[in-house]
C-alpha positions in Angstrom: -9.3 13.7 -6.6 -8.0 12.0 -3.5 -4.3 11.0 -3.5 -2.7 7.8 -2.5 -1.2 9.4 0.6 -4.6 10.9 1.6 -6.2 7.4 1.2 -3.7 5.7 3.5 -3.8 8.4 6.0 -7.6 8.3 6.1 -7.6 4.5 6.6 -5.0 4.7 9.3 -6.9 7.4 11.2 -10.2 5.6 10.8 -8.7 2.5 12.4 -7.1 4.5 15.1 -3.4 3.7 14.6 -0.5 6.2 15.1 2.0 6.6 12.2 4.8 5.0 14.3 2.9 1.7 14.7 2.1 1.5 11.0 5.7 2.4 10.1 7.0 -0.3 12.3 4.7 -2.9 10.7 6.0 -1.8 7.3 9.6 -1.8 8.4 10.0 1.9 7.9 11.1 4.9 10.0 8.1 7.0 11.0 9.5 10.0 9.1 9.6 7.9 5.9 6.0 6.7 6.5 5.0 10.3 6.9 6.6 11.1 3.6 4.3 8.4 2.0 1.2 9.9 3.5 2.3 13.3 2.2 3.0 12.0 -1.3 6.7 12.7 -1.1 7.8 9.0 -1.2 6.3 5.8 -2.7 5.6 2.5 -1.0 7.3 -0.6 -2.4 4.9 -3.3 -3.7 5.7 -5.4 -0.6 4.8 -2.5 1.7 1.6 -2.0 -0.2 0.7 -5.6 0.2 1.5 -5.5 4.0 -0.6 -2.3 4.4 -3.5 -3.9 2.6 -3.3 -7.0 4.8 -2.9 -5.0 8.0 -5.9 -2.7 7.3 -7.9 -5.3 5.3 -8.3 -2.9 2.4 -7.9 -3.5 -1.4 -4.9 -2.2 -3.3 -7.4 -1.2 -6.0 -8.9 1.3 -3.6 -5.6 2.7 -2.4 -4.4 3.1 -6.0 -7.6 4.9 -7.0 -8.7 2.0 -9.4 -11.9 1.3 -7.6 -14.2 3.6 -5.6 -14.8 1.2 -2.7 -12.3 -0.1 -0.1 -13.5 -3.7 -0.2 -10.9 -6.3 -1.2 -11.3 -7.4 -4.7 -8.4 -9.9 -4.8 -7.3 -12.6 -2.5 -3.8 -12.5 -1.1 -2.8 -15.4 -3.4 -3.9 -13.3 -6.4 -2.0 -10.3 -5.3 1.1 -12.3 -4.8 0.7 -13.8 -8.3 0.4 -10.3 -9.7 3.5 -9.1 -7.8 5.4 -12.1 -9.0 4.4 -11.5 -12.6 5.3 -7.7 -12.3 8.8 -8.7 -10.9 9.2 -11.1 -13.9 8.3 -8.3 -16.3 10.6 -5.9 -14.6 13.5 -8.4 -14.7 12.9 -8.9 -18.5 13.0 -5.2 -19.1 16.2 -4.7 -17.2 18.1 -7.3 -19.2 
């Protein structure tokens, strides 16, 4: 089974971008982005959203939920899901 890090590395390489450029776009140091590709660090939900927008790929594909890399949600839908997840997280912390 392909890992999250392997998927994002594959997409980055297919599109021809160096790690440094993607890291800059995600507001990360290149070394931290490398850790994500090597499954030693996780992306935040905001970084995941930016990556999906930058490479025009679905979060479902990156997370291993769907086999294809076609977008299945609009940006508005993703933002709604993120907002709802933040609300749930805030409720659980209280």
